[in-house]
C-alpha positions as CSV (number, residue, x, y, z in Angstrom):
1,X,30.9,55.4,54.3
2,X,27.4,54.3,53.9
3,X,26.0,58.1,53.0
4,X,29.0,58.0,50.1
5,X,28.0,54.7,48.9
6,X,24.3,55.8,48.6
7,X,25.4,59.3,46.7
8,X,27.6,57.4,44.5
9,X,24.9,54.8,43.4
10,X,22.3,57.6,43.0
11,X,25.1,59.6,40.8
12,X,25.8,56.3,38.8
13,X,22.2,55.7,38.2
14,X,21.8,59.4,37.4
15,X,24.5,59.3,34.9
16,X,23.2,56.1,33.3
17,X,19.9,57.7,32.6
18,X,21.5,60.8,31.1
19,X,23.8,58.7,28.8
20,X,20.8,56.5,27.7
21,X,19.0,60.1,26.8
22,X,21.5,61.2,24.9
23,X,21.8,57.9,23.1
24,X,18.2,58.3,22.3
25,X,18.8,62.1,20.9
26,X,21.3,60.6,19.0
27,X,19.1,57.9,17.3
28,X,16.5,60.6,16.7
29,X,19.2,63.1,15.0
30,X,20.3,60.2,13.0
31,X,16.5,59.6,11.6
32,X,16.1,63.0,11.0
33,X,19.0,63.5,8.9
34,X,18.3,60.6,7.1
35,X,15.2,61.9,5.9
36,X,16.4,65.3,5.0
37,X,18.9,63.2,2.7
38,X,15.9,61.3,1.4
39,X,14.1,64.9,0.6
40,X,17.2,66.3,-1.0
41,X,17.5,62.9,-3.2
42,X,14.1,63.2,-4.4
43,X,14.8,66.9,-5.3
44,X,17.6,65.9,-7.3
45,X,20.5,67.2,-5.1
46,X,21.8,63.5,-4.9
47,X,21.8,61.2,-7.7
48,X,20.5,57.9,-6.2
49,X,17.6,55.8,-7.4
50,X,14.6,56.9,-5.0
51,X,13.5,53.1,-4.6
52,X,17.1,52.2,-3.4
53,X,16.7,55.5,-1.2
54,X,13.3,54.9,-0.1
55,X,14.5,51.3,0.9
56,X,17.0,52.4,3.0
57,X,15.3,54.9,4.7
58,X,12.3,52.4,5.5
59,X,14.7,49.8,6.6
60,X,16.4,52.1,9.1
61,X,13.5,53.4,10.6
62,X,11.9,50.0,11.1
63,X,14.9,48.8,12.8
64,X,15.2,51.7,15.1
65,X,11.4,51.5,16.3
66,X,12.3,48.8,18.7
67,X,15.2,50.5,20.5
68,X,13.1,53.9,20.6
69,X,10.1,52.1,22.0
70,X,12.4,50.3,24.7
71,X,14.0,53.7,25.7
72,X,10.6,55.5,25.8
73,X,8.5,53.2,27.6
74,X,11.1,51.3,29.9
75,X,13.4,52.3,32.5
76,X,15.9,54.3,31.1
77,X,18.5,53.3,34.1
78,X,19.0,50.3,32.8
79,X,22.8,49.9,30.8
80,X,21.7,47.6,28.3
81,X,19.5,50.0,26.4
82,X,22.8,51.7,25.5
83,X,24.5,48.6,24.1
84,X,21.1,47.6,22.1
85,X,21.1,51.3,20.6
86,X,24.8,51.2,19.8
87,X,24.3,47.5,18.1
88,X,21.0,49.3,16.0
89,X,23.3,52.0,15.0
90,X,26.0,49.8,13.4
91,X,23.4,47.6,11.7
92,X,21.9,50.5,10.1
93,X,25.5,52.0,9.0
94,X,26.5,48.5,7.7
95,X,22.9,48.9,5.4
96,X,23.6,52.5,4.3
97,X,27.2,51.6,3.6
98,X,25.8,48.8,1.2
99,X,23.4,50.6,-0.6
100,X,24.4,54.3,-0.9
101,X,27.1,56.3,-2.6
102,X,30.4,57.2,-0.7
103,X,29.0,61.3,-0.2
104,X,26.2,60.0,1.6
105,X,27.8,57.7,3.5
106,X,30.6,60.1,4.9
107,X,27.8,62.6,5.7
108,X,26.1,59.6,7.8
109,X,29.4,58.4,9.1
110,X,29.9,62.0,10.4
111,X,26.7,61.9,12.5
112,X,27.3,58.6,13.8
113,X,30.4,59.7,15.3
114,X,28.8,62.9,16.5
115,X,25.7,60.8,18.1
116,X,28.2,58.4,19.8
117,X,30.4,61.0,21.3
118,X,27.5,62.8,22.7
Protein backbone atom coordinates (compact mmCIF):
# COMPACT_ATOMS: atom_id res chain seq x y z
CA UNK A 1 0.00 0.00 0.00
CA UNK A 2 2.88 2.38 0.71
CA UNK A 3 4.21 1.79 -2.80
CA UNK A 4 0.82 2.72 -4.26
CA UNK A 5 0.63 5.93 -2.19
CA UNK A 6 4.15 6.92 -3.20
CA UNK A 7 3.36 6.38 -6.89
CA UNK A 8 0.09 8.27 -6.48
CA UNK A 9 1.82 11.27 -4.89
CA UNK A 10 4.52 11.23 -7.57
CA UNK A 11 1.94 11.13 -10.37
CA UNK A 12 -0.10 13.89 -8.73
CA UNK A 13 2.97 16.14 -8.50
CA UNK A 14 3.83 15.40 -12.15
CA UNK A 15 0.30 16.29 -13.28
CA UNK A 16 0.39 19.54 -11.29
CA UNK A 17 3.68 20.57 -12.92
CA UNK A 18 2.34 19.66 -16.36
CA UNK A 19 -0.86 21.60 -15.75
CA UNK A 20 1.05 24.68 -14.63
CA UNK A 21 3.31 24.46 -17.71
CA UNK A 22 0.27 24.36 -20.00
CA UNK A 23 -1.19 27.36 -18.19
CA UNK A 24 2.08 29.26 -18.70
CA UNK A 25 2.14 28.32 -22.39
CA UNK A 26 -1.45 29.53 -22.68
CA UNK A 27 -0.50 32.88 -21.16
CA UNK A 28 2.44 33.25 -23.53
CA UNK A 29 0.18 32.36 -26.47
CA UNK A 30 -2.31 34.94 -25.22
CA UNK A 31 0.38 37.64 -25.18
CA UNK A 32 1.53 36.58 -28.65
CA UNK A 33 -1.95 36.89 -30.12
CA UNK A 34 -2.40 40.26 -28.42
CA UNK A 35 0.80 41.47 -30.06
CA UNK A 36 -0.36 40.12 -33.43
CA UNK A 37 -3.65 41.99 -33.09
CA UNK A 38 -1.75 45.12 -32.09
CA UNK A 39 0.41 44.86 -35.23
CA UNK A 40 -2.69 44.28 -37.38
CA UNK A 41 -4.23 47.36 -35.83
CA UNK A 42 -1.15 49.44 -36.59
CA UNK A 43 -1.19 48.43 -40.28
CA UNK A 44 -4.90 49.28 -40.49
CA UNK A 45 -6.65 45.89 -40.44
CA UNK A 46 -8.71 46.88 -37.39
CA UNK A 47 -10.22 50.31 -36.84
CA UNK A 48 -9.15 51.12 -33.30
CA UNK A 49 -7.34 54.06 -31.81
CA UNK A 50 -3.65 53.16 -31.56
CA UNK A 51 -3.36 54.78 -28.12
CA UNK A 52 -6.19 52.66 -26.68
CA UNK A 53 -4.79 49.51 -28.24
CA UNK A 54 -1.30 50.27 -26.95
CA UNK A 55 -2.68 50.92 -23.46
CA UNK A 56 -4.55 47.61 -23.43
CA UNK A 57 -1.54 45.64 -24.68
CA UNK A 58 0.82 47.38 -22.27
CA UNK A 59 -1.43 46.87 -19.26
CA UNK A 60 -2.00 43.22 -20.05
CA UNK A 61 1.72 42.54 -20.44
CA UNK A 62 2.44 44.38 -17.18
CA UNK A 63 -0.23 42.34 -15.39
CA UNK A 64 1.16 39.08 -16.80
CA UNK A 65 4.75 39.77 -15.73
CA UNK A 66 4.26 38.64 -12.09
CA UNK A 67 2.70 35.29 -12.97
CA UNK A 68 5.32 34.58 -15.63
CA UNK A 69 8.10 35.37 -13.13
CA UNK A 70 6.46 33.24 -10.45
CA UNK A 71 6.05 30.28 -12.76
CA UNK A 72 9.51 30.53 -14.33
CA UNK A 73 11.48 31.14 -11.13
CA UNK A 74 9.27 29.21 -8.72
CA UNK A 75 8.45 25.60 -8.09
CA UNK A 76 5.82 24.56 -10.63
CA UNK A 77 4.40 21.91 -8.35
CA UNK A 78 2.45 24.47 -6.31
CA UNK A 79 -1.25 24.41 -7.25
CA UNK A 80 -1.75 28.06 -6.29
CA UNK A 81 0.11 29.25 -9.41
CA UNK A 82 -2.57 27.90 -11.69
CA UNK A 83 -5.27 29.81 -9.82
CA UNK A 84 -3.23 33.01 -9.76
CA UNK A 85 -2.76 32.69 -13.52
CA UNK A 86 -6.49 32.14 -14.08
CA UNK A 87 -7.25 35.23 -11.98
CA UNK A 88 -4.82 37.25 -14.09
CA UNK A 89 -6.44 35.96 -17.28
CA UNK A 90 -9.86 37.06 -15.98
CA UNK A 91 -8.54 40.54 -15.13
CA UNK A 92 -6.98 40.89 -18.56
CA UNK A 93 -10.20 39.71 -20.20
CA UNK A 94 -12.14 42.39 -18.33
CA UNK A 95 -9.66 45.02 -19.49
CA UNK A 96 -9.88 43.86 -23.08
CA UNK A 97 -13.68 43.73 -23.10
CA UNK A 98 -13.83 47.23 -21.67
CA UNK A 99 -11.62 48.86 -24.29
CA UNK A 100 -11.73 46.85 -27.49
CA UNK A 101 -14.36 46.28 -30.17
CA UNK A 102 -16.52 43.18 -30.23
CA UNK A 103 -14.53 41.64 -33.12
CA UNK A 104 -11.30 41.63 -31.16
CA UNK A 105 -13.10 40.55 -28.02
CA UNK A 106 -14.46 37.48 -29.82
CA UNK A 107 -10.99 36.56 -31.09
CA UNK A 108 -9.39 36.97 -27.68
CA UNK A 109 -12.17 35.13 -25.84
CA UNK A 110 -11.73 32.20 -28.22
CA UNK A 111 -8.03 32.25 -27.38
CA UNK A 112 -8.78 32.36 -23.66
CA UNK A 113 -11.09 29.38 -23.99
CA UNK A 114 -8.40 27.43 -25.79
CA UNK A 115 -5.71 28.37 -23.26
CA UNK A 116 -7.89 27.39 -20.29
CA UNK A 117 -8.79 24.02 -21.83
CA UNK A 118 -5.20 23.09 -22.60
